[in-house]
DSSP file (Angstrom, degrees, kcal/mol; ACC not computed):
  #  RESIDUE AA STRUCTURE BP1 BP2  ACC     N-H-->O    O-->H-N    N-H-->O    O-->H-N    TCO  KAPPA ALPHA  PHI   PSI    X-CA   Y-CA   Z-CA
    1    1 A X              0   0    0      0, 0.0     2,-0.2     0, 0.0     0, 0.0   0.000 360.0 360.0 360.0 139.0   58.3  -89.2   -5.8
    2    2 A X        -     0   0    0      1,-0.1     2,-0.5     0, 0.0     0, 0.0  -0.473 360.0-114.7 -76.0 142.2   54.9  -88.6   -4.5
    3    3 A X        -     0   0    0     -2,-0.2     2,-0.3     1,-0.0    -1,-0.1  -0.648  28.7-133.4 -75.6 122.5   52.0  -90.4   -6.0
    4    4 A X        -     0   0    0     -2,-0.5     2,-0.6     1,-0.0    -1,-0.0  -0.632  11.4-146.0 -84.4 130.3   49.5  -88.0   -7.8
    5    5 A X        -     0   0    0     -2,-0.3     2,-0.6     2,-0.0    -1,-0.0  -0.859  11.1-154.6 -97.0 124.6   45.9  -88.5   -7.1
    6    6 A X        -     0   0    0     -2,-0.6     2,-0.2    34,-0.1     3,-0.1  -0.936   7.2-144.9 -99.0 121.2   43.7  -87.7  -10.1
    7    7 A X        -     0   0    0     -2,-0.6    33,-0.1     1,-0.1    32,-0.0  -0.590  29.0-102.4 -79.3 141.7   40.1  -86.7   -9.3
    8    8 A X        -     0   0    0     -2,-0.2    -1,-0.1    31,-0.1    32,-0.0  -0.340  19.5-141.2 -69.6 149.2   37.4  -87.8  -11.8
    9    9 A X  S    S+     0   0    0      2,-0.1     2,-0.2    -3,-0.1    -1,-0.1   0.446  74.8  84.2 -93.7  -2.3   36.2  -85.1  -14.1
   10   10 A X  S    S-     0   0    0      1,-0.0     2,-0.3     0, 0.0    -2,-0.1  -0.565  75.5-123.4 -95.0 162.2   32.4  -86.3  -14.0
   11   11 A X        -     0   0    0     -2,-0.2     2,-0.3     2,-0.0    -2,-0.1  -0.805  24.6-123.1-104.7 153.3   29.9  -85.4  -11.5
   12   12 A X        -     0   0    0     -2,-0.3    27,-0.0     2,-0.2    30,-0.0  -0.672   4.2-139.3 -99.0 145.3   28.0  -88.0   -9.5
   13   13 A X  S    S+     0   0    0     -2,-0.3     2,-0.4    79,-0.0    -1,-0.1   0.573  89.5  72.2 -76.4  -6.5   24.1  -88.4   -9.4
   14   14 A X        -     0   0    0     67,-0.0     2,-0.3     4,-0.0    -2,-0.2  -0.882  62.6-178.8-111.0 136.6   24.5  -89.1   -5.8
   15   15 A X    >   -     0   0    0     -2,-0.4     3,-1.8    21,-0.0    19,-0.3  -0.902  42.0 -80.6-128.2 167.6   25.4  -86.6   -3.0
   16   16 A X  T 3  S+     0   0    0     -2,-0.3    19,-0.2     1,-0.2   100,-0.1  -0.370 118.0  26.4 -59.3 135.3   25.9  -86.8    0.8
   17   17 A X  T 3  S+     0   0    0     17,-2.8    -1,-0.2     1,-0.3    18,-0.1   0.215  88.6 132.1  93.8 -13.4   22.5  -86.8    2.5
   18   18 A X    <   -     0   0    0     -3,-1.8    16,-2.5    15,-0.1     2,-0.6  -0.332  58.4-125.7 -67.0 145.2   20.5  -88.3   -0.4
   19   19 A X  E     +A   33   0A   0     63,-0.3    63,-2.6    14,-0.2     2,-0.3  -0.840  41.3 174.9 -89.8 126.0   18.1  -91.2    0.2
   20   20 A X  E     -AB  32  81A   0     12,-3.2    12,-2.0    -2,-0.6     2,-0.4  -0.923  27.4-140.4-134.7 165.3   19.0  -94.1   -2.2
   21   21 A X  E     -AB  31  80A   0     59,-2.5    59,-2.5    -2,-0.3     2,-0.5  -0.958  26.9-119.7-121.4 138.2   18.0  -97.7   -2.9
   22   22 A X  E     - B   0  79A   0      8,-2.7     7,-3.1    -2,-0.4    57,-0.2  -0.723  26.3-176.3 -76.2 121.9   20.6 -100.4   -3.7
   23   23 A X        +     0   0    0     55,-2.2     2,-0.3    -2,-0.5    56,-0.1   0.306  62.2  22.2-107.2   9.6   19.9 -101.8   -7.1
   24   24 A X  S    S+     0   0    0     54,-0.7     3,-0.3     3,-0.0    -1,-0.1  -0.984  89.1  38.4-163.2 161.8   22.6 -104.5   -7.3
   25   25 A X  S >  S-     0   0    0     -2,-0.3     3,-1.4     1,-0.2    49,-0.0  -0.358 102.8 -40.7  92.5-173.5   24.8 -106.7   -5.2
   26   26 A X  T 3  S+     0   0    0      1,-0.3    -1,-0.2    -2,-0.1    24,-0.0   0.731 135.6  52.9 -58.7 -28.9   24.3 -108.4   -1.9
   27   27 A X  T >  S+     0   0    0     -3,-0.3     3,-2.5     3,-0.0    -5,-0.3   0.135  78.9 158.2 -93.2  15.3   22.3 -105.5   -0.4
   28   28 A X  T <   +     0   0    0     -3,-1.4    -5,-0.2     1,-0.3     3,-0.1  -0.189  64.1  16.4 -45.8 123.3   19.9 -105.2   -3.3
   29   29 A X  T 3  S+     0   0    0     -7,-3.1    -1,-0.3     1,-0.4     2,-0.2   0.270  91.9 129.5  96.6  -5.7   16.5 -103.5   -2.5
   30   30 A X    <   -     0   0    0     -3,-2.5    -8,-2.7    -8,-0.1    -1,-0.4  -0.513  44.0-150.5 -81.2 153.9   17.8 -101.8    0.8
   31   31 A X  E     +A   21   0A   0    -10,-0.2     2,-0.3    -2,-0.2   -10,-0.2  -0.836  27.6 139.7-113.5 153.4   17.3  -98.1    1.4
   32   32 A X  E     -A   20   0A   0    -12,-2.0   -12,-3.2    -2,-0.3     2,-0.5  -0.973  48.5 -85.8-177.0 175.5   19.4  -95.7    3.3
   33   33 A X  E     -A   19   0A   0     -2,-0.3    14,-2.4   -14,-0.2     2,-0.4  -0.835  43.3-115.7 -94.9 123.8   21.0  -92.2    3.6
   34   34 A X  E     -C   46   0B   0    -16,-2.5   -17,-2.8    -2,-0.5    12,-0.3  -0.531  31.3-179.5 -66.9 117.6   24.3  -91.6    2.0
   35   35 A X  E     +     0   0B   0     10,-2.6     2,-0.3    -2,-0.4    -1,-0.2   0.795  65.7   0.5 -82.7 -38.1   26.8  -90.8    4.8
   36   36 A X  E     -C   45   0B   0      9,-1.4     9,-2.8   -21,-0.1     2,-0.6  -0.965  54.9-142.6-161.8 137.4   29.8  -90.3    2.6
   37   37 A X  E     -C   44   0B   0     -2,-0.3     2,-0.8     7,-0.2     7,-0.3  -0.917  12.6-152.5-102.0 122.7   30.9  -90.2   -1.0
   38   38 A X  E  >> -C   43   0B   0      5,-3.1     5,-2.0    -2,-0.6     4,-0.5  -0.820  14.6-176.2 -93.3  99.8   34.3  -91.6   -1.8
   39   39 A X  T >45S+     0   0    0     -2,-0.8     3,-1.2     1,-0.2    -1,-0.2   0.923  75.9  56.0 -72.0 -45.5   35.2  -89.6   -4.9
   40   40 A X  T 345S+     0   0    0      1,-0.2    -1,-0.2     2,-0.1   -34,-0.1   0.829 117.9  33.1 -56.9 -33.4   38.6  -91.3   -5.7
   41   41 A X  T 345S-     0   0    0     -3,-0.4    -1,-0.2     2,-0.1    -2,-0.2   0.343 106.1-118.5-108.2   6.5   37.1  -94.8   -5.8
   42   42 A X  T <<5S+     0   0    0     -3,-1.2    34,-2.7    -4,-0.5    35,-0.4   0.873  73.5 124.2  57.2  38.8   33.6  -94.0   -7.2
   43   43 A X  E   < -CD  38  75B   0     -5,-2.0    -5,-3.1    32,-0.3     2,-0.3  -0.828  46.1-154.3-130.5 167.5   31.9  -95.3   -4.1
   44   44 A X  E     -CD  37  74B   0     30,-1.9    30,-2.7    -7,-0.3     2,-0.5  -0.976  15.8-133.6-140.8 148.6   29.6  -94.4   -1.3
   45   45 A X  E     -CD  36  73B   0     -9,-2.8   -10,-2.6    -2,-0.3    -9,-1.4  -0.938  25.2-164.1-101.9 125.2   28.8  -95.3    2.3
   46   46 A X  E >   -C   34   0B   0     26,-0.6     3,-2.0    -2,-0.5   -12,-0.2  -0.913  27.5-106.2-113.0 127.6   25.1  -95.8    2.9
   47   47 A X  T 3  S-     0   0    0    -14,-2.4   -14,-0.2    -2,-0.5     3,-0.1  -0.305  99.5  -3.4 -60.9 127.4   23.7  -95.9    6.5
   48   48 A X  T 3  S+     0   0    0      1,-0.2     2,-0.4   -16,-0.1    -1,-0.3   0.594 109.2 108.1  68.3  13.9   22.7  -99.5    7.6
   49   49 A X  S <  S+     0   0    0     -3,-2.0    23,-0.5     1,-0.2    -3,-0.3  -0.934  75.8  12.6-124.2 148.3   23.5 -101.0    4.2
   50   50 A X  S    S-     0   0    0     -2,-0.4    22,-1.6    21,-0.2    -1,-0.2   0.875  81.0-163.7  61.3  42.7   26.6 -103.4    3.4
   51   51 A X  E     -E   71   0C   0     -3,-0.2     2,-0.3    20,-0.2    20,-0.2  -0.306   7.2-167.2 -68.8 145.3   27.5 -103.9    6.9
   52   52 A X  E     -E   70   0C   0     18,-3.4    18,-1.9    16,-0.0     2,-0.6  -0.856  17.9-127.5-124.5 157.1   30.9 -105.3    7.6
   53   53 A X  E     -E   69   0C   0     -2,-0.3     2,-0.5    16,-0.2    16,-0.2  -0.902  21.6-163.1-102.8 121.6   32.3 -106.8   10.9
   54   54 A X  E     -E   68   0C   0     14,-3.7    14,-2.7    -2,-0.6     2,-0.6  -0.903  14.1-138.0-105.1 138.6   35.7 -105.3   12.2
   55   55 A X  E     -E   67   0C   0     -2,-0.5     2,-0.4    12,-0.2    12,-0.2  -0.857  16.6-154.9 -94.9 115.3   37.7 -107.2   14.7
   56   56 A X  E     -E   66   0C   0     10,-2.8    10,-1.2    -2,-0.6     3,-0.1  -0.754  14.9-127.8 -91.4 127.3   39.1 -104.8   17.4
   57   57 A X        -     0   0    0     -2,-0.4     2,-0.2     8,-0.2     8,-0.2  -0.347  34.4 -92.8 -68.5 158.1   42.3 -105.9   19.3
   58   58 A X        +     0   0    0      6,-0.2     5,-0.3     5,-0.1     2,-0.2  -0.541  51.9 177.3 -68.6 134.3   42.3 -106.0   23.0
   59   59 A X        -     0   0    0      3,-2.1     6,-0.2    -2,-0.2     3,-0.1  -0.767  46.9 -94.7-134.5 174.7   43.7 -102.7   24.5
   60   60 A X  S    S+     0   0    0     -2,-0.2     3,-0.4     1,-0.2    -1,-0.0   0.909 128.1  42.5 -67.2 -32.6   44.2 -101.3   28.0
   61   61 A X  S    S+     0   0    0      1,-0.3     2,-0.2     2,-0.1    -1,-0.2   0.729 128.3  31.1 -88.0 -12.2   40.7  -99.4   27.9
   62   62 A X  S >  S+     0   0    0      1,-0.1    -3,-2.1    -3,-0.1     3,-0.7  -0.660  71.1 171.0-139.4  82.0   39.0 -102.5   26.2
   63   63 A X  T 3  S+     0   0    0     -3,-0.4    -5,-0.1    -5,-0.3    -1,-0.1   0.748  77.2  53.6 -64.8 -26.3   40.8 -105.7   27.6
   64   64 A X  T 3  S-     0   0    0      1,-0.1    -1,-0.2    -7,-0.1    -6,-0.2   0.770  99.5-141.7 -80.0 -26.0   38.4 -108.1   26.1
   65   65 A X    <   -     0   0    0     -3,-0.7     2,-0.3    -8,-0.2    -8,-0.2  -0.129  23.0-143.0  78.3 172.9   38.7 -106.7   22.5
   66   66 A X  E     -E   56   0C   0    -10,-1.2   -10,-2.8    -4,-0.1     2,-0.4  -0.961  14.3-108.0-160.5 176.4   35.4 -106.6   20.4
   67   67 A X  E     -E   55   0C   0     -2,-0.3     2,-0.5   -12,-0.2   -12,-0.2  -0.974  32.4-167.8-119.2 131.5   33.5 -106.9   17.2
   68   68 A X  E     -E   54   0C   0    -14,-2.7   -14,-3.7    -2,-0.4     2,-0.5  -0.952  11.1-146.8-120.7 126.7   32.3 -103.7   15.6
   69   69 A X  E     +E   53   0C   0     -2,-0.5     2,-0.3   -16,-0.2   -16,-0.2  -0.871  26.4 168.9-102.5 135.6   29.8 -103.5   12.7
   70   70 A X  E     -E   52   0C   0    -18,-1.9   -18,-3.4    -2,-0.5     2,-0.3  -0.875  39.4 -93.9-135.4 163.4   30.3 -100.6   10.3
   71   71 A X  E     -E   51   0C   0     -2,-0.3   -20,-0.2   -20,-0.2   -21,-0.2  -0.633  37.4-148.8 -82.8 137.7   29.0  -99.7    6.9
   72   72 A X        -     0   0    0    -22,-1.6   -26,-0.6   -23,-0.5     2,-0.3  -0.312  26.9 -95.2 -87.1 179.9   31.0 -100.8    3.9
   73   73 A X  E     -D   45   0B   0    -28,-0.2     2,-0.4    -2,-0.1   -28,-0.2  -0.721  30.8-156.6-103.8 158.6   31.2  -99.0    0.8
   74   74 A X  E     -D   44   0B   0    -30,-2.7   -30,-1.9    -2,-0.3     5,-0.1  -0.985  28.4-103.9-133.1 131.8   29.1  -99.6   -2.3
   75   75 A X  E >   -D   43   0B   0     -2,-0.4     3,-1.1   -32,-0.2   -32,-0.3  -0.248  28.3-126.0 -56.2 147.4   29.9  -98.6   -6.0
   76   76 A X  G >  S+     0   0    0    -34,-2.7     3,-1.7     1,-0.2    -1,-0.1   0.791 108.1  64.1 -65.9 -25.3   28.0  -95.6   -7.1
   77   77 A X  G 3  S+     0   0    0    -35,-0.4    -1,-0.2     1,-0.3    -2,-0.1   0.760  97.8  58.2 -71.4 -18.2   26.6  -97.5  -10.2
   78   78 A X  G <  S+     0   0    0     -3,-1.1   -55,-2.2   -56,-0.1   -54,-0.7   0.258  97.0  80.5 -94.0   8.7   24.7  -99.9   -7.7
   79   79 A X  E <   -B   22   0A   0     -3,-1.7     2,-0.4   -57,-0.2   -57,-0.2  -0.927  57.4-169.8-122.4 145.4   22.8  -97.0   -6.2
   80   80 A X  E     -B   21   0A   0    -59,-2.5   -59,-2.5    -2,-0.4    11,-0.1  -0.993  27.5-115.4-134.2 132.3   19.8  -95.2   -7.5
   81   81 A X  E     -B   20   0A   0      9,-0.5     9,-2.8    -2,-0.4     2,-0.6  -0.335  23.7-132.4 -69.3 138.1   18.3  -91.9   -6.0
   82   82 A X  B     -F   89   0D   0    -63,-2.6   -63,-0.3     7,-0.2     7,-0.3  -0.842  21.9-122.5 -92.0 118.7   14.9  -92.0   -4.3
   83   83 A X     >  -     0   0    0      5,-2.4     4,-3.4    -2,-0.6     5,-0.3  -0.342  13.3-148.0 -68.0 123.9   12.6  -89.1   -5.5
   84   84 A X  T  4 S+     0   0    0      1,-0.2    -1,-0.2     2,-0.2    29,-0.1   0.775  94.4  53.2 -67.8 -19.4   11.5  -87.2   -2.4
   85   85 A X  T  4 S+     0   0    0      3,-0.1    -1,-0.2     1,-0.1    -2,-0.0   0.926 126.7  19.5 -77.1 -42.7    8.1  -86.3   -4.0
   86   86 A X  T  4 S-     0   0    0      2,-0.2    -2,-0.2     0, 0.0     3,-0.1   0.812  90.7-132.2 -96.7 -33.2    7.1  -90.0   -4.9
   87   87 A X     <  +     0   0    0     -4,-3.4     2,-0.3     1,-0.4    -3,-0.1   0.460  69.7 118.8  89.5   1.3    9.4  -92.1   -2.6
   88   88 A X  S    S-     0   0    0     -5,-0.3    -5,-2.4     1,-0.1    -1,-0.4  -0.744  73.8 -99.1-101.4 149.2   10.3  -94.3   -5.7
   89   89 A X  B     +F   82   0D   0     -7,-0.3     2,-0.3    -2,-0.3    -7,-0.2  -0.367  49.1 177.8 -63.1 144.4   13.8  -94.7   -7.2
   90   90 A X        -     0   0    0     -9,-2.8    -9,-0.5    -2,-0.1     2,-0.1  -0.981  31.9-112.6-148.7 153.6   14.4  -92.6  -10.2
   91   91 A X        -     0   0    0     -2,-0.3    16,-1.8   -11,-0.1    17,-0.4  -0.406  39.0-139.5 -76.1 167.3   17.1  -91.7  -12.7
   92   92 A X  E     +G  106   0E   0     14,-0.2     2,-0.2    15,-0.1    14,-0.2  -0.964  21.2 178.3-133.3 153.2   18.4  -88.1  -12.5
   93   93 A X  E     -G  105   0E   0     12,-1.8    12,-2.1    -2,-0.3     2,-0.4  -0.747  25.1-119.3-131.5-177.5   19.4  -85.4  -14.9
   94   94 A X  E     +G  104   0E   0     -2,-0.2     2,-0.3    10,-0.2    10,-0.2  -0.995  35.4 156.2-133.5 132.4   20.6  -81.9  -14.8
   95   95 A X  E     -G  103   0E   0      8,-2.4     8,-2.2    -2,-0.4     2,-0.1  -0.989  46.9 -83.7-152.7 164.0   18.8  -78.8  -16.2
   96   96 A X  E     -G  102   0E   0     -2,-0.3     6,-0.2     6,-0.2     2,-0.1  -0.379  42.3-153.5 -67.0 126.5   18.7  -75.0  -15.6
   97   97 A X    >   -     0   0    0      4,-2.8     3,-1.4    -2,-0.1    -1,-0.1  -0.131  41.6 -76.6 -83.1-165.6   16.4  -73.8  -12.8
   98   98 A X  T 3  S+     0   0    0      1,-0.3    -2,-0.1     2,-0.1    -1,-0.0   0.832 132.2  49.3 -64.4 -28.9   14.7  -70.4  -12.5
   99   99 A X  T 3  S-     0   0    0      2,-0.1    -1,-0.3     1,-0.0     3,-0.1   0.360 120.6-104.9 -95.7   3.6   17.8  -68.7  -11.4
  100  100 A X  S <  S+     0   0    0     -3,-1.4     2,-0.3     1,-0.3    -2,-0.1   0.692  78.1 129.7  82.3  14.4   20.0  -70.2  -14.2
  101  101 A X        -     0   0    0     -6,-0.1    -4,-2.8     1,-0.0     2,-0.4  -0.813  65.1-108.5 -98.6 143.7   21.8  -72.8  -12.1
  102  102 A X  E     +G   96   0E   0     -2,-0.3     2,-0.3    -6,-0.2    -6,-0.2  -0.599  44.8 175.8 -69.9 128.4   22.1  -76.4  -12.9
  103  103 A X  E     -G   95   0E   0     -8,-2.2    -8,-2.4    -2,-0.4     2,-0.2  -0.944  31.7-107.8-133.5 146.5   20.0  -78.4  -10.6
  104  104 A X  E     -G   94   0E   0      9,-0.4     9,-2.5    -2,-0.3     2,-0.3  -0.476  37.2-170.9 -68.4 141.9   19.2  -82.2  -10.5
  105  105 A X  E     -GH  93 112E   0    -12,-2.1   -12,-1.8     7,-0.3     2,-0.3  -0.986  27.3-106.4-137.2 158.6   15.9  -83.2  -11.5
  106  106 A X  E  >  -G   92   0E   0      5,-3.0     4,-2.2    -2,-0.3   -14,-0.2  -0.594  19.3-157.0 -72.8 124.8   13.7  -86.6  -11.4
  107  107 A X  T  4 S+     0   0    0    -16,-1.8    -1,-0.2    -2,-0.3   -15,-0.1   0.758  92.2  55.4 -79.0 -18.6   13.5  -88.2  -14.9
  108  108 A X  T  4 S+     0   0    0    -17,-0.4    -1,-0.2     1,-0.1   -16,-0.1   0.899 127.9  13.3 -78.1 -43.2   10.3  -90.0  -13.8
  109  109 A X  T  4 S-     0   0    0      2,-0.2    -2,-0.2     0, 0.0     3,-0.1   0.752  91.1-131.0-103.0 -24.4    8.3  -87.0  -12.6
  110  110 A X     <  +     0   0    0     -4,-2.2     2,-0.3     1,-0.3    -3,-0.1   0.515  61.5 135.6  86.7   8.2   10.4  -84.0  -14.2
  111  111 A X        -     0   0    0     -5,-0.1    -5,-3.0     1,-0.1    -1,-0.3  -0.639  61.9-106.1 -89.1 151.0   10.4  -82.2  -10.7
  112  112 A X  B     -H  105   0E   0     -2,-0.3     2,-0.6    -7,-0.3    -7,-0.3  -0.393  28.2-131.5 -66.9 146.3   13.6  -80.6   -9.4
  113  113 A X        -     0   0    0     -9,-2.5    -9,-0.4    -2,-0.1    -1,-0.1  -0.930  24.2-126.0-106.9 119.1   15.3  -82.5   -6.4
  114  114 A X        -     0   0    0     -2,-0.6     2,-0.6     1,-0.1   -30,-0.1  -0.282  22.7-109.5 -64.4 146.2   16.1  -80.2   -3.6
  115  115 A X    >   -     0   0    0      1,-0.2     3,-0.8     2,-0.0    -1,-0.1  -0.686  27.6-163.3 -75.0 115.4   19.7  -80.1   -2.3
  116  116 A X  T 3  S+     0   0    0     -2,-0.6    -1,-0.2     1,-0.2   -99,-0.1   0.628  79.4  68.9 -77.1 -14.9   19.6  -81.7    1.2
  117  117 A X  T 3         0   0    0      1,-0.2    -1,-0.2  -101,-0.1  -100,-0.1   0.603 360.0 360.0 -82.8  -2.2   22.9  -80.4    2.3
  118  118 A X    <         0   0    0     -3,-0.8    -1,-0.2     0, 0.0    -2,-0.1   0.491 360.0 360.0 -83.6 360.0   21.8  -76.7    2.6
């Protein structure tokens, strides 16, 4: 029997391409751009943050083997969105914009946060 994957029913305050700051864990205080959001695990990969070292085995093309540094994942709750207008971390909410669509806004300034993926 195949294992069924259930996706969360809630939306995240972080999207791919957002600039975020880490608010907890070993990488606390670091900033970076979200490369990927892992929905199934409630985690995200942030550029240059939570670096891990992978050991690569020797192969025909790489007979020496090597060490590769890549980004590890961070739980979504440890990330806070950086407001593009002020450059400071902010909490986010959702409200209707002029066109009647739900859009994220900064709770600090009240300004809408533009979607960076468009």
